[in-house]
N, C-alpha and C positions, 0 to 999 in steps of 0.2 A: 739361749737356744731352747726350744721346746723339749719336753720329755720325749723319750723314744716313742715310736708309733704304737698305737694300740694293736693288739693281735689281729683285730678285724681288718686293719689296713695293710697288713703284710701280704706280700705276693707269694703264693706257693710256687716254688720251682721244683725241678726234678730231684734236686738234692737237698731241699729244705726251704726255709722261709727267707725272704729278702725284704729289705726296707728301702723305699724310695726316699731320696733326699732332693728337694727342689729349692732353688733360689731363683729369683726373677729380676730382670732389668726391664722396667716399663718405660717406654719412650712416649711421653705425653706432650702433644703440641700445645704450646702456651697460647691461651686466648688473648690475642692482641691484634690491633689493626695493621701493624707493620712488623717487619722482621727484626731479628735480634740486633743486627749491626747496621741496618739500612732502613730507609723510609719506604721501601717497596711494599706493596699490598700482600697480605697473607690470604686473601679471599680464595676459596676453593673453586675450582672448575673454570678458571680463565683459559683463554686460548694459550697454547704452548708458548712459553717465553714472553708472555705479556706482562708478567709481574716481576721483572728483573731489573735491578739497578746496576750501575757500573760496579758497585761494591760486590754485588752478588755474582757478577760475571767475572770478577777478579781482574778487572782492567788495571794496567800498571799505574802505580801511584795512588790507588784508592785506599782510603783508611777507614777501618770500622769505627763506628760510634755507638756506644751502648744505648739501647732502648730502655729508659727508666721503667716503663710499664712492665716489661718482661722481668725486670729485677723484682718489682713489687709482687708480681704474680708468683714468682718462685718463693718469696718470703711468706706470702699468704699460704701457699701449699705446705711449706715447712711448719707453719703454725698449726695448720689443720692436721698434720701428722704428729703433733706433739713433739716436734723435733728441735734439736739445738740449731739456732740461727747463728751463723758465723759472721761477725761484723766485718771481717776482712777475708776476701777470697781472691783467687787469681785465675786468669784465663791462660790456657796453654794451647800450643799447636800440636795436634795429633796428626802425624804425617802418614798418609797412605795415598795411593793413586787409584782413582776410579774416573772413568770418563765424565761422570755426572758430578764430580767434585772439582770445580774449575780452579780453585787455588792450589790444589795438590796437597792440601791439608785441611783439617777441620778445626775450627776454634772450639775448644771444649774446656772443661775444668778437670784437673787430675789430682794433684796433692792437696789443694785447698779449695774444696767445694763450698758453695754458698750455704748449704744446709747439711748438718751432721745427723747424728743418730736420732731415730724416732720409733714409734710403734703404731701398728694398726690392729685393732681388735676385730676379729672375723667370726661371724656366726656361720658355722659349717652346717648345722642342722638345728632343729628346735632344742636339742639337748646338749649341743657341743659348741664351745667357743674356744678359739685358739688366739694366741698373740703372735704376730709376725713382726720381727724386728726390722726396722729400716736402717740400713747402713749409712746412706748418704743420698742427697739429691743434688745433682749438678746441672748447670745450664750448658747447652751446646747448640750449634747450628746444624740444621738438617742438610742433607745433600739433595741434588736434583734427582731426576728420574730418567733412566735409560728406557727407550721404547724400541722393542725388537719386532713389533708386529705391524709396522707401517710399510715395510718394504721387504722383498725377498732377499735383497743383497746388502742393505744398509741398516745400521742402527741410528736412531735419533736421540737427542738429549733435550729434555724439557727442564729448564732451570727455575720454574715457578716456585718450587719448594726450597730451592737453594737459599740458605740463610734464614729459613724460618726457625723460630726459637723452639727448642725442645727441652723439656725437663726429663732427665734420666733418673728414675727412682729405683735405687738398688736395694733389694731386700736381703736379709740374712737367709741362710739355708734352713729355714724353720718350717718348711712345708713338707708334709709327709704323704700326700696322695694327690691324685688328679682332682678329686672333689675339693680338697682344701685349696688347691691352686685356683680353681674356678671361683670359689667363694672369695678368695683374697683379691683377685682382679676385679670382681664385681664390687666389693666394698671400696677398693681404692678408687675405682671409676666413680662411685657414688660420692665419695668425699670431694673429688676434683670438680664434679658437676655442681655440688652444693656451693663450693667456694667460687665457682665461675672462672677457674684458672685453666680449664681444659674442657672442651665440649664432650670428650669421650667417644666421639663417633668413630668406631673401629672400621666401618665400611669406607670412610674417607681417609683412613690412615692416621687419624688424630691420636689414636692410642694403639701402640704396637708392643708386643712382648718378645723379649729374648729370654728363653726358658733354659736354665741350667739344670740338667738331670744327672744324677748318679745313683747307684744302688750299693747296698752293703748288707752284710749279715747283721742282724739285730745286735747292738752292743759294740760293734766294731767302729773304727775310725771312718772318716769320709772316704768314699771311693773316688775314682777319676771321673770328672764330669765332662759331659758334652753339652755344647750350647746349641739350642734349636733357635734359629734366627727368624725374626720378623713374623711371628704368628699373630694373625689379625682378627681372631674371633675367640670369644671365651670358650665356646664349644670345642674349637680346634686345639686350644691350649690343653684341655683335658685329654683329648685323643692323642695329641703329640706326646704327652708325658707317658701315657700308658704304653704306646707302641715302642717308645724309646727305652723305657724301663725293661720291657720284655726282650728287646734286642740285646741290651747289655747283659741281662741275666743269662740269656742263651749263650753268649760268648764266654762268660765267666764259668758257666757250668761245663762248657766243653774244654776248659783248661786254657782259654785264651786270655788276653788282657785288653782293656779298653784304651783306645787312643784318644787323647784329649783333642777334640776337633770341633769345628763349627758345622752344623748340619741344617738341612731344610726339611720341613714337614710337607709331605705331598698328601693332601686330603683325598685326592682321587684314588690313590693307591693305598692309602692308610698306612704309610711308612715314612721313616725319615731316611734321608740319604746324605752322604758326605758332600760338603761344600768346599771346605778347605781346612788345613790344619789350624788349630787354635793359636791365634797370636797372643803373645804376652805383652805387658806394658812396654818393655824395652824395644819390642819390634816396631812400635809406633814412633820412637825417638821423640818423646814429649819434651818440650822446653817452653818456658814462659813466652807468651806472645809479646814481641817487642813493641807492637803498635798499641797495646792496651795496658794502662796502669792498673795496679791492684784495685779491686773494687772495695770501697770502704764506706760504711754508714754507721750511725750510732743507734743506741737503744730507743731513742725518741722516735726515729724513723720506723722501727719495728713496732713500738707501742701504738703508734697512730694507725698502722695497718691492722693490728690485732683488735683495736677498738671497733673497727667497722666490719669484722668478720660476721657472717650469718651464724645462726644456731646450727651446729653440725649434727650429722646423723646420730652419733652416740648420745649426745646431750638431748636431742629431740626424742629419741627412743626412750630414754630414762624418764623424761617428762610425760610421755604418753602412758607409760606403765603406771606412774604415780598419779597423774591427774585424771586419766580416763579408766583406770583399773584394768588395763589390757594385759594379757599374757605377753611375756617378753618376745615370743616369736611373732605374734600378730603385730606388735609395735615395730619389730624389725622389718616386716614386709611393707608396712605402711610408709616407713621413712626411706625406703630404697631409692625413691625419686622425690626430689623436693616438691614437685607439683602434686604428686600423690599425697604427700603429707599435708600440704595446704588444703587439698580437696577434702581429705578426711576431717581435718579440723573444722572446716566450714559445715560439714554434715553433723559432726559430733557436738557442736556448740549448743549447749542448753538441752542436750538429749542424752540418752543412755549410751555411754561410750562404747560398751561391748557390742550392743545391738548395731550401732553405727558401723563398727569395725567389721562385723559379720556381713553386713550388706555391701560395704565397699570392697572387701576382699573376695567374698564368695560370688556375689551376684555381679557387681560392676566389673571387677578385674577379670573374672571368669569370662564375661561377655566380651570385654575389650580384647582379651587374648584370642578368643575365638575369631573375632573380626579383624585381628591384626592391627588394632588401633592403640594409641597411647592415651594417657589420661587427658592430655590437652585437646584431644579430638572426640571426647566422650559426648554422645548425643544427649545423655542425661546429666543435667547440671547438679551441683551440690545442693542447691535449694530444692530442686525437684526430688532428689533422693531423700533429703531431709523431710520433705512433705509426705512421702510414702511412709517413712518411719513414724511420723506424727499420727498418721491415720491408723497404724497398727497400735500405737501406744494408747490412743483414746478409744480403742475398741470399735472404730468405724469399719475396719476390714480385718480379716484374718491373715495369717502369714501366707496361706495359699493364695488368697485373692491378691495379696501384695505382689506376689511373683507375676501374676497375670497383669496387674497394673504396671509393673516395671516394664514388661514387654511392650505394652501400649505406649508408655512414655518414651521408651527407646525408639520405637518406630514412628510415632506420630507427634510426640511432644505434648505440651499442654500442662495445665495446673492439675496435679494429682487429685485434689479434692473436688475440683469441677468435673473431672473425668469420672470419678466414682459416682457423683450425683447424676450426671447425664446418662450413665450406662447402667444404673441400678445395681452397682456392685457392693452396696453396703452389706455388712455382716448382719445376719438375722439374729437379733438378740431377744426377739419376742418368744418367751418360753412356751407360750401356747402353741405357736406354729412348730417349734422344735419338738414339743411333746407329742403332737399329732404324728410327726414323722417317726419318732421313737416307737410309739404304740404300733404303728403299721409294720415296722420292721420286726418288732418282737412277735406280733401276731402271725406274721408270714413265715417265721423261722423257728418253730418250737424245738427242732433238733439242735440248732445252734445255741438256743437258750440253755438247754440241758448241758451242752458242752461248756458254756461259759460259767454255769454254776459249779461245774466240777473243776474247771480250770479258768480262773478269773482273767488270765492274760488274753483270753479269747475276746475280751471286751473291745479290743482294738478293731476287730472285724465289724462289730456293730457301729462303732464310731465312723468307720469308713463308709458303711452303707448309708448312714444318716447324712454324712457330708455329701455323698453322691446324690442323694435324693433332694437335697437342698441346694444343689449346684455349687457346693463348697462355701456357701454363705453362712451356714450355721456357726454359732460361736462354739468352738471345740470344747471349751471349759464347761459350758452349759450342757452340751451333749453328754459329756462324761458324767456330770453330776446326776442328770436325769436317768441315764442308763443304770448307774449304780443304785439309785433309789428304786427304780422299777424292778430291777432284777434281785434286789436285796443283797448286793455284793458289798 
């Protein structure tokens, strides 16, 4: 478990400081064409009950058959989490009744999961990294969905999700703030997407979080936890933790005690509310599923899967730092999405890695965020952005002109070098032309000259004026050198 929270992460209560303790259960939908125990489609958005087999509908006499691809995806994920892969695991029946659970039980894994302990390294900020322990990853089938908004008097059930494979990834209670929780889910989502084992689409329900929150005085043992069920956005996860921690602190400071229960987060009201008392394992009456033999495979099966894994975010980040000379934080931003990392590498190839990172992170990502686009829909290709950087590197354009050029390429496209030629955007490197502009500015501003002689930092004002007079095309380095020479600074 991580060290106690830093003082900056403690919450101030009326009677002193409190520490938040968070553990998470992430339900990640396995990327596979068919369900965990049937051949029905997992495609999102079909007509209600159009992707349902007789197994999913729990018709009498139907037997589950394990989908090997779902097993492979779970093992790949375990490898990506640096976790123990268990060569023998078992499926159990978890008994509870919901209208959208046609069998009256869920096939899950309890005592013997497919994946054991692992770790996730999480960058919380440019200067802080934490380690979150993974307790286990087990496979289970999803339930269907109850629809309450189709009729004023009736509820309907859509079984399209029933039987879809889920990986439940259970963390240790190593998280100490809402910020750490958001960073952890973001990193876990990145790993899953790199591996291709879950698309991480929270809007479609492919990734959902059950968040266990408790509070305690610094240095004390763990408090009573409450589970906030099915939180489906990273932003809401942070909000839910903060409001639930405040609720618990208020109760404890008033002399009350926390009831262990399951709660729901209401983003509209910014509060959590009680859903039901928290069940314990014995409440579900787990027992081995009699229709499924223990799942067994050997190390060769694991090794073959490991051999084909992609380069994962932590390894890619370390390589970017070493090969391109990037700060750790910049590398972390670039590897957040696999497509972004690929784009950056295409831009940086054969160029200044830091300059390429600055343009990708600041200019490109900034503009994409503003327009609500992701990297796959960027109007500026990696070769076009690389072309802009080449023009800066060979002195054809200045950094300021480069930003204007970026806007043109974003809006109109084209070859950056051709655009610069056609629009007369080349940087003025003719020292004679720059010198004439410098002489004019100096002659017209004797008072500023006197100020610059007394205070050399005023030189920046002259540089700005010369750049303005030359339409931003003057070479800033030449301007600086000429001004210093003319003014004797």
